[in-house]
C-alpha positions in Angstrom: -23.5 -8.9 34.2 -19.8 -8.3 34.1 -19.4 -10.4 30.9 -22.1 -8.4 29.2 -20.4 -5.2 30.0 -17.1 -6.6 28.8 -18.7 -7.6 25.5 -20.1 -4.1 25.1 -16.7 -2.6 25.7 -15.2 -4.9 23.0 -17.9 -3.9 20.5 -17.3 -0.2 21.2 -13.5 -0.8 20.8 -14.1 -2.6 17.5 -16.2 0.3 16.2 -13.6 2.8 17.3 -10.9 0.8 15.6 -13.0 0.4 12.4 -13.6 4.2 12.4 -9.9 4.8 12.8 -9.2 2.4 9.9 -11.7 4.3 7.7 -10.1 7.7 8.6 -6.7 6.3 7.6 -8.3 5.0 4.4 -9.7 8.4 3.6 -6.4 10.2 4.2 -4.4 7.6 2.2 -6.9 7.6 -0.7 -6.6 11.4 -0.9 -2.8 10.9 -1.1 -3.2 8.3 -3.9 -5.6 10.7 -5.7 -3.0 13.5 -5.4 -0.3 11.2 -6.8 -2.5 10.2 -9.6 -3.2 13.8 -10.5 0.4 14.9 -10.3 2.2 11.9 -11.9 -0.6 10.6 -14.2 -0.2 7.1 -12.9 -1.5 4.1 -14.9 -4.3 1.8 -13.7 -1.9 -0.9 -12.4 0.0 1.5 -10.2 -3.3 2.9 -8.8 -4.6 -0.6 -8.1 -1.3 -1.4 -6.2 -1.8 1.9 -4.3 -5.3 1.0 -3.3 -4.3 -2.4 -2.1 -1.5 -0.8 0.0 -4.2 1.6 1.4 -6.2 -1.4 2.5 -3.3 -3.1 4.2 -2.1 0.1 5.9 -5.6 1.0 7.1 -6.3 -2.4 8.5 -2.8 -2.5 10.1 -3.6 0.7 11.9 -7.0 -0.6 13.0 -5.5 -3.9 14.1 -2.9 -2.1 16.1 -5.5 0.0 17.9 -7.8 -3.0 18.7 -4.8 -5.0 19.9 -3.8 -2.2 22.3 -7.4 -1.9 23.6 -8.2 -5.6 24.0 -4.7 -6.9 25.0 -5.7 -10.6 24.7 -5.7 -12.7 21.4 -4.6 -9.5 19.6 -4.0 -11.4 16.3 -7.6 -12.8 16.4 -9.1 -9.4 17.1 -7.0 -7.8 14.3 -8.1 -10.5 11.9 -11.8 -9.9 12.8 -11.2 -6.2 12.3 -9.7 -6.8 8.9 -12.6 -9.0 7.8 -15.2 -6.5 9.1 -13.3 -3.8 7.2 -13.5 -5.8 4.0 -17.2 -6.7 4.6 -18.1 -3.0 5.0 -16.1 -2.1 1.8 -18.0 -4.9 0.0 -21.4 -3.6 1.3 -20.6 -0.1 0.2 -19.5 -1.3 -3.2 -22.8 -3.3 -3.6 -24.8 -0.2 -2.5 -23.1 2.0 -5.0 -22.7 -0.2 -8.0 -25.6 -2.6 -7.4 -23.4 -5.5 -8.3 -20.3 -7.4 -7.1 -17.3 -6.9 -9.4 -13.8 -8.1 -9.1 -13.7 -11.9 -8.6 -10.0 -12.6 -7.9 -9.3 -9.0 -6.8 -12.0 -9.3 -4.3 -10.5 -12.5 -2.7 -7.1 -10.9 -2.7 -8.5 -7.8 -1.0 -10.2 -9.9 1.6 -6.9 -11.8 2.4 -4.9 -8.5 2.5 -7.4 -6.8 4.8 -7.4 -9.8 7.1 -3.6 -10.1 7.1 -3.1 -6.4 7.6 -5.5 -6.4 10.6 -3.8 -9.5 12.1 -0.4 -8.0 11.6 -1.5 -4.8 13.3 -2.9 -6.8 16.2 0.3 -8.8 16.6 2.5 -5.6 16.5 0.5 -3.9 19.2 
C-alpha cells in the first residue's frame, strides 16, 4: 500500500513540475514575442529563442522535480524533459494535423531531455 501511495505522489509531483515548466514556457514565449515585435528579429534568431525557451523551461521543471523526488534526480529530470517534448508534439499534431520539422524535432527532443536532466542534477 505504501508503494502505491509513493507512486501517486511521484505522479502528482511530475504533473506539478510539468505545469511549472509550461508556465515558464508561457512567460518566456511572451518575452520572445515582445523581442520579436520590438526588434524585428529574423526567423533564425526566433528559432534560437524558442530552443532556449525549451531548455530553460525543462531546466526549471527538472529542478523542481529533483527537489521533490530527491533520488535519481537526473533520471526524473530526463523523464520530465521527454514528457514535456511529447506534450509539445501532441499539441503540434492537434493543431497542425501533421508532424513537421524532422531534424529540428530531434534536436528539440534532445534539448528538452538535456534541460530536464541538467535541472534535476542542479537541484
